[in-house]
Every structure is written in structure tokens, then in C-alpha cells.
C-alpha positions in Angstrom: -24.3 -11.6 21.9 -23.8 -14.5 24.3 -21.7 -13.5 27.4 -18.2 -14.8 27.1 -16.4 -15.8 30.3 -13.1 -17.4 31.2 -12.9 -21.1 31.6 -13.5 -22.8 34.9 -10.7 -22.5 37.4 -10.2 -26.2 37.4 -8.7 -26.1 33.9 -6.8 -22.8 34.3 -3.0 -23.1 34.3 -1.0 -21.7 37.2 1.2 -19.5 35.0 1.9 -18.7 31.4 5.3 -18.0 29.8 6.1 -17.3 26.1 8.6 -19.7 24.7 12.0 -18.3 23.6 10.9 -17.7 20.0 7.6 -16.1 20.9 9.2 -14.0 23.6 11.7 -12.6 21.1 8.9 -11.9 18.6 6.7 -10.2 21.3 9.6 -7.8 22.2 10.1 -7.0 18.5 6.4 -6.4 18.0 6.1 -4.1 21.0 9.1 -2.1 19.7 7.2 -1.3 16.4 4.8 1.0 18.3 5.7 4.6 19.2 6.6 5.5 22.8 3.4 5.6 24.8 1.5 3.5 22.3 2.8 0.0 23.0 -0.5 -1.1 24.4 -1.7 -1.3 20.8 0.1 -4.6 20.6 -2.4 -6.3 22.9 -4.3 -8.1 20.1 -1.2 -9.5 18.4 0.3 -10.7 21.7 -3.0 -12.4 22.7 -3.1 -14.1 19.3 0.5 -15.3 19.8 -0.4 -16.7 23.2 -3.4 -18.5 21.7 -1.3 -20.0 18.9 1.2 -21.2 21.5 -1.3 -22.9 23.9 -4.4 -23.2 21.6 -6.5 -20.9 23.8 -6.3 -17.8 26.0 -6.1 -18.5 29.7 -6.3 -16.2 32.7 -2.6 -16.6 33.1 -1.8 -15.5 29.5 -4.1 -12.5 29.9 -2.3 -11.4 33.0 1.1 -12.0 31.3 0.2 -9.8 28.3 -1.1 -7.1 30.7 2.1 -7.1 32.6 4.2 -6.9 29.4 2.2 -3.9 28.2 1.7 -2.1 31.5 -2.1 -2.5 31.3 -4.7 -3.3 33.9 -5.9 -6.9 33.9 -9.5 -5.8 33.2 -8.5 -4.0 30.0 -6.9 -7.0 28.5 -9.8 -9.2 29.7 -12.2 -6.8 27.9 -10.3 -7.4 24.6 -10.2 -11.1 25.0 -13.9 -11.5 25.8 -15.0 -9.1 23.1 -13.4 -10.7 20.1 -14.7 -14.2 19.3 -11.4 -15.1 17.6 -10.1 -15.7 21.1 -10.8 -19.1 22.5 -11.5 -18.8 26.3 -11.4 -22.5 27.1 -9.2 -25.4 26.0 -9.6 -26.7 22.5 -8.7 -29.9 20.7 -4.9 -30.4 20.5 -5.3 -31.6 16.9 -8.2 -29.7 15.5 -10.9 -27.2 16.6 -13.7 -27.3 14.0 -15.6 -24.1 13.5 -18.8 -24.7 11.6 -20.3 -21.6 9.8 -23.9 -21.3 10.7 -24.8 -18.1 8.9 -27.7 -18.0 6.4 -25.9 -19.1 3.1 -24.3 -22.1 4.9 -27.4 -22.9 6.8 -29.4 -23.1 3.5 -26.8 -25.4 2.0 -26.7 -27.9 4.9 -24.7 -26.5 7.8 -27.2 -28.1 10.3 -26.2 -31.5 9.0 -22.5 -30.6 9.5 -23.3 -29.7 13.1 -24.9 -33.0 13.6 -21.7 -34.7 12.3 -19.6 -32.7 14.8 -22.0 -33.7 17.6 -21.7 -37.4 16.7 -17.9 -37.5 16.0 -16.5 -35.1 18.6 -18.9 -34.1 21.5 -22.6 -33.5 21.8 -22.0 -29.9 23.1 -19.8 -27.2 21.5 -16.7 -26.0 23.3 -16.2 -29.5 24.9 -13.2 -31.8 24.2 -13.6 -35.2 22.6 -12.9 -38.2 24.9 -9.2 -38.2 24.1 -8.9 -34.4 24.2 -7.7 -34.1 20.6 -10.9 -32.6 19.0 -13.4 -29.8 19.7 -16.0 -27.8 17.7 -18.2 -24.7 17.8 -20.7 -22.9 15.6 -19.5 -19.5 14.3 -20.7 -16.6 12.2 -19.8 -16.0 8.6 -16.3 -17.3 7.7 -16.2 -15.5 4.3 -16.7 -18.2 1.7 -20.4 -18.0 1.2 -20.3 -18.9 -2.5 -18.8 -22.3 -1.6 -21.2 -23.0 1.3 -21.4 -25.0 3.5 -18.0 -24.8 5.1 -15.9 -25.2 8.2 -12.7 -23.6 9.5 -9.9 -25.5 11.2 -7.3 -23.3 12.6 -6.3 -20.9 9.7 -7.7 -23.0 6.8 -11.2 -23.3 5.4 -12.8 -26.5 3.9 -15.7 -25.7 1.6 -18.4 -27.3 -0.4 -18.8 -30.0 2.2 -21.1 -32.9 2.5 -21.6 -34.9 5.7 -19.5 -37.8 4.4 -16.6 -35.5 3.4 -16.7 -33.8 6.8 -16.5 -37.2 8.5 -13.4 -38.0 6.4 -11.8 -34.7 7.4 -12.5 -35.1 11.1 -11.1 -38.7 11.1 -8.0 -37.5 9.3 -7.3 -34.7 11.9 -8.1 -37.0 14.8 -5.5 -39.5 13.5 -2.9 -36.7 13.2 -3.1 -36.7 9.4 -4.8 -33.3 8.9 -1.9 -32.2 6.6 -3.1 -34.7 4.0 -6.4 -32.8 3.5 -6.5 -30.2 0.8 -7.8 -26.8 2.0 -10.4 -24.9 0.1 -13.2 -26.4 -2.0 -13.7 -30.1 -1.7 -15.5 -30.6 -5.1 -14.5 -30.1 -8.7 -14.4 -26.4 -9.1 -11.6 -23.8 -9.3 -11.6 -21.7 -6.2 -15.0 -19.9 -6.3 -15.8 -20.5 -10.0 -19.0 -22.3 -11.0 -19.3 -26.0 -10.5 -18.2 -28.0 -13.6 -16.2 -25.2 -15.2 -16.7 -21.7 -16.6 -19.9 -20.6 -18.1 -18.8 -17.1 -19.2 -15.8 -15.7 -21.1 -15.5 -18.9 -23.1 -14.4 -17.4 -26.4 -10.7 -17.0 -27.3 -9.2 -13.7 -26.1 -9.1 -11.0 -28.7 -8.2 -7.4 -28.8 -10.8 -4.6 -29.1 -9.5 -3.8 -32.6 -9.7 -7.4 -33.7 -13.3 -7.8 -32.4 -14.9 -4.4 -33.2 -12.9 -2.6 -35.8 -13.6 -3.8 -39.4 -10.5 -4.5 -41.5 -9.5 -1.8 -44.1 -11.0 -2.2 -47.5 -8.7 -3.7 -50.1 -7.1 -1.2 -52.5 -8.9 -0.8 -55.8 -7.4 -2.3 -58.9 -5.3 0.1 -60.9 -6.6 0.3 -64.5 -3.9 1.3 -67.0 -4.9 3.5 -70.0 -2.7 1.5 -72.4 0.6 -0.4 -72.1 2.4 2.2 -74.3 0.8 5.3 -72.8 0.2 5.1 -69.1 -2.3 7.5 -67.6 -0.9 10.8 -66.4 -1.0 11.3 -62.6 -3.9 13.4 -61.5 -3.1 17.0 -60.5 -3.3 17.8 -56.8 -6.5 19.3 -55.7 -6.3 23.0 -54.9 -7.1 24.0 -51.4 -10.7 25.1 -50.8 -11.2 28.8 -50.7 -12.4 30.1 -47.3 -16.2 30.8 -47.2 -17.2 34.3 -47.8 -18.5 36.2 -44.8 -22.2 36.4 -44.5 -24.5 38.8 -42.7 -27.6 36.6 -42.8 -27.6 36.0 -39.0 -26.2 39.4 -38.0 -28.6 41.6 -36.0 -29.5 44.8 -37.7 -28.1 47.0 -35.0 -24.7 45.3 -34.9 -22.0 46.8 -37.1 -18.4 45.8 -37.8 -17.3 49.0 -35.9 -19.3 48.2 -32.8 -18.4 44.4 -32.9 -15.0 43.9 -34.5 -15.2 40.1 -33.9 -17.6 39.9 -36.8 -14.9 40.5 -39.3 -12.3 38.4 -37.5 -9.1 39.4 -35.6 -7.1 42.3 -36.8 -3.5 42.1 -37.9 -2.3 43.6 -34.6 -4.3 41.1 -32.7 -2.7 38.2 -34.7 0.8 39.6 -34.0 0.1 39.9 -30.3 -1.3 36.4 -30.1 1.7 35.0 -31.9 4.1 36.9 -29.6 2.2 35.5 -26.5 2.5 32.0 -27.8 6.3 32.4 -28.4 6.7 33.7 -24.9 4.7 30.8 -23.4 6.9 28.3 -25.3 10.1 30.0 -24.2 9.0 30.0 -20.6 8.0 26.4 -20.8 11.4 25.4 -22.3 13.3 27.3 -19.7 11.4 25.6 -16.9 12.2 22.2 -18.3 15.9 23.1 -19.0 16.9 24.0 -15.5 14.6 21.6 -13.7 12.7 24.4 -11.9 9.0 25.0 -12.2 7.7 27.9 -14.3 6.5 30.1 -11.4 5.1 32.7 -13.8 2.6 30.1 -14.9 2.1 28.6 -11.5 2.7 31.1 -8.7 2.4 28.6 -5.9 4.7 25.9 -7.5 7.6 24.7 -5.4 8.8 21.8 -7.5 8.3 18.1 -7.1 8.1 16.8 -3.6 8.6 13.3 -2.2 5.7 11.5 -0.6 7.5 11.7 2.7 7.6 15.5 2.5 3.9 15.7 1.6 3.1 13.5 4.6 5.1 15.6 7.0 3.7 18.8 5.6 7.2 20.2 5.2 9.0 22.0 2.4 10.3 20.3 -0.7 13.3 18.1 0.0 16.7 19.7 -0.6 15.5 23.3 -0.2 17.3 25.4 2.4 15.3 26.5 5.4 16.2 30.1 4.5 14.3 29.8 1.2 11.0 29.3 3.1 9.1 32.4 4.5 9.1 32.7 8.3 6.1 31.7 10.4 3.2 34.0 9.7 4.5 35.1 6.3 2.6 34.3 3.1 3.8 32.7 -0.1 4.7 35.4 -2.7 2.4 35.4 -5.7 -0.1 33.0 -4.3 -3.7 33.7 -5.1 -4.7 32.9 -1.5 -2.8 33.8 1.6 -1.4 30.8 3.4 1.1 30.3 6.2 4.2 28.2 5.5 5.3 26.3 8.6 8.7 24.6 8.7 8.6 20.9 9.5 9.3 19.8 13.1 11.3 16.8 14.1 9.4 14.0 15.8 11.1 13.5 19.2 9.4 10.1 19.5 10.6 8.7 16.1 10.8 4.9 16.3 14.5 3.7 16.3 14.8 1.5 13.2 17.3 -0.6 15.1 14.9 -1.2 17.9 12.4 -2.4 15.3 14.8 -5.1 14.4 15.5 -6.2 18.0 18.7 -4.1 18.5 19.5 -1.6 21.2 22.1 0.7 19.8 22.8 2.7 16.6 24.9 1.0 13.9 27.4 3.9 13.6 29.1 6.3 16.0 27.5 9.8 15.5 30.3 12.3 14.7 30.5 15.6 16.5 29.5 18.8 14.9 26.5 20.1 13.0 24.7 17.5 11.0 24.7 17.8 7.2 21.5 18.2 5.2 21.1 14.6 4.0 18.0 15.6 2.1 20.2 17.1 -0.6 20.9 13.5 -1.6 18.4 12.5 -4.3 16.0 9.9 -2.8 16.2 11.1 0.8 13.3 12.9 2.3 12.6 14.3 5.8 11.3 11.0 7.2 14.1 9.0 5.8 16.7 11.5 6.9 15.5 11.2 10.5 15.7 7.4 10.3 19.2 7.5 8.8 20.3 9.9 11.6 18.9 7.4 14.1 21.5 4.9 12.7 24.3 7.3 13.6 24.8 8.8 10.1 24.6 12.6 10.1 27.4 13.5 7.6 27.7 13.4 3.8 31.2 11.9 4.3 29.8 9.0 6.2 27.4 8.1 3.4 30.2 8.5 0.8 32.5 6.1 2.8 29.9 3.3 3.3 31.3 -0.2 2.5 29.2 -2.9 0.8 28.8 -4.6 4.2 27.7 -1.4 5.8 25.3 -0.7 3.0 23.7 -4.1 3.5 23.3 -3.2 7.2 21.7 0.2 6.5 19.3 -1.2 3.9 18.4 -4.1 6.1 17.7 -1.8 9.1 15.6 0.6 7.0 14.0 -2.1 4.8 14.8 -0.6 1.4 17.0 -3.2 -0.3 18.9 -1.7 -3.3 18.0 1.9 -2.6 21.6 3.1 -2.1 22.9 1.9 -5.4 19.7 2.7 -7.3 19.8 6.4 -6.3 23.6 6.6 -6.5 23.9 7.9 -2.9 27.7 7.3 -2.6 28.6 9.5 -5.6 26.2 12.2 -4.6 27.4 12.3 -1.0 31.1 12.3 -2.1 30.5 15.4 -4.2 28.5 17.2 -1.5 31.2 16.4 1.1 33.9 17.8 -1.3 32.2 21.0 -2.2 28.7 21.3 -1.1 25.8 22.4 -3.3 28.0 24.4 -5.7 30.2 21.4 -6.4 27.0 19.2 -6.8 25.6 21.6 -9.4 28.9 21.7 -11.3 29.3 17.9 -11.4 25.7 16.8 -12.0 24.5 19.9 -14.0 21.6 20.5 -11.7 20.9 21.7 -8.2 20.6 19.1 -5.4 17.2 18.3 -4.2 
């Protein structure tokens, strides 16, 4: 790879500052990362700086490093490694990136490069005479089937000829780049074949219409005579079971030594019927009370939310007392396994900080927090995020106003969840009488 270095000091600005909009965006973006991991925002912030000025200067690199608490050399390493970052000034109206990878080269990319040399500058990474245009050759831009192509900012222009590229460059140089349609520049639909489809031309039909022959027409009914209609045929009697045979029986095998030869005995049939009845009864009871049939599945613990599976915790809504202590094994499990209670994440991202705020929405009441996981639709992760808003009691959830619901759903990014899962009614019952009242009202145990 060609060494990538910063632009000459003669073109480097003395300082870099994000404008108000980008500064607010940068603070919000950094807040999305967990404590101690904010440096992961280095690439988004560099891209935002490039979108603001058109390129990444030394001053912008140092500014991003200061915002993230990184050494300048670390941010410089990122900026010089990824070719998406422009390290020198580019055209204020367009920077044309010509794909020079094999498919585009075979389809005329070299002629497009010659157009850029003639219309913009003889050398890449140099500004045109008025400073509005620049160009460079790049690796694959991802539209090989529509080669050759160029990329201008975030749009691609495909199926290009020299004349069409001249028109595009002239339009951008005149400030009319918005008039050029992005994508393919010829008569084709996206990446479909030129001139229209060549496959799947027939009308759409179902599998049955295409492959299953229609049923044969019913045969004509022939009447015996108008006065005496034919009598209906008697129903066929069921076929008698085949008689047992000993043709393939080994000579040394008798019915006494191999009872299976003469079929199951009456006692065996009764036992089998009884087992089937017990299985159906157990299955019905498991469905009736909402609990899994543990006799059939010793390790079953009921349905878990995706959040519980991710955290590795117990099923939502189960009391901690119902889980074995650390080091204990699950009763009835075929293999011994240790059940570990989930641990709270002390570095949980504050959902308010993600939205740019700096304080919880609600005042956290004193006293022991209620188990919000008993509300259907709330798992361990969501419970912690709700707690971060200042909501720790069932009574708080039950008393939410429509305006407060909008704030909660907007902060946690789950529009309509509260009404869809009927949180207010569940929380009101739990606040009034706990799990026993919940079971009496809703006819089932809380999650």
C-alpha cells in the first residue's frame, strides 16, 4: 500500500472546531459507548470532521484525540490506515473517485481517468484551477456488474462512457450536481441486464397451478331406468388382517422365546394405553397452568425473554429464592450444571445520556426496589434501563401519565410497548397485592 501522509503544512489550518450541530452530535455519539470505551467513537468522529471540512486535517485529528482522551499518534494511525479519509484538501463541489479495479478497468476505467486528467487536473489529489474539483483512482467501489463507475461523495454513477462523465463533471463544476441521477446511466433497472429482463418472463403462477394436474372430471352417472333407479352399492367390508406366517421365522425361534412374533399381549396393550393417557393428561396440565411439564423435560424452566438469555440469568419473573445457590445443581437435570444468578452491570449506559440528557426523568423513591420483571414484557436488561430513569416501584409504573409514557418510550426507544403489553394494569395489580393479587386477577402467575 502506498504510504499515506498528512498534507503539507502550507495548507493545514491553524485549528479545527466542530460546528454547533456536529458538536452536539459528537457528544451524543460518545455517550453511546460504555464507560472506558469511548475511544471506539474515533472513526465516526473523524468521518464527521471530514464531512464538515471535506478532508481530515492535522488540527481535526488533534481535536478528535483531545475529545476522546487519546494520544495524537493513535488517531493519526486510524486516519492514515483507512483510505476513506482524505488527508489533503478536495474539491469544494466534487471529489471524483474513479474505480480502477479489474472489472472497471476491463470496461474502460482508463478512459475515464483520462477524462479526469483533462477536465480537472493532470495529477490525482490536486485541485482544479478554481479549487472546486479533484479526483483520484480507488479500489473496488462495489458496483462491478455496472462497470465502469465513479463515486462522488456518497453516490455512485455507473455504466459510464467518456462523454457521460464529461457531462457529469461539468454539471458538478457548475454547482448543478443535484440534477444528475445517481446509479446506472443507461437504460437498465439497477443491476438488471441491459435492455430488460431475460429470465422469469412468464406470468407468476403457484406451484399447484404449474405442476399439479387438475382433478379428473367425475364420470357420467348411468341410470338403470327412469322408473327403477339403480340401488346404491353396499359398502365394502373391511379387509381381514393377514394371517400370521412362519415362512421367514428361524427354526430355533419360538413364540415362547420371542413373544413379539405373535404380537403384543393384552396386558401390554393395556399398559401402553395407560401410558398414553398419562402423557396426554400431563401435557394438558402443563398447557393449562402455563408451566412446563417438568416430568417430560427435567431441565425446563419456562419461556425466557431474549434479554434473559443474553444476560445468562434466570427466567424473568422468577424469585431469586427459586434458583439454587451457587455451586448447587439443577434438580433432575441429566448433567450437573451450576446455576449462577445474574449480576447487575455497574457500567450500564444511562439511556438519558444516550439522548443528550444528564439526569433521570423521575425522582427515585426511597426503599427497596420492586421486581419490575414481574411485569410481562420487562426482562433484566430492560428493568435496569427503567431503573436508570428513576422508576423502581410498581406504583410509579401504574401512575404514568400519557406524557410520561411518551418520555419513557422515547428514552428507551420502544414506541407503543407500554400500551401493547398493558404495563399500567399489571403494575396497578402488583402494587395493590403483589403476586397473589396478580394471579387472582389475571388467572396466571406473573412472569
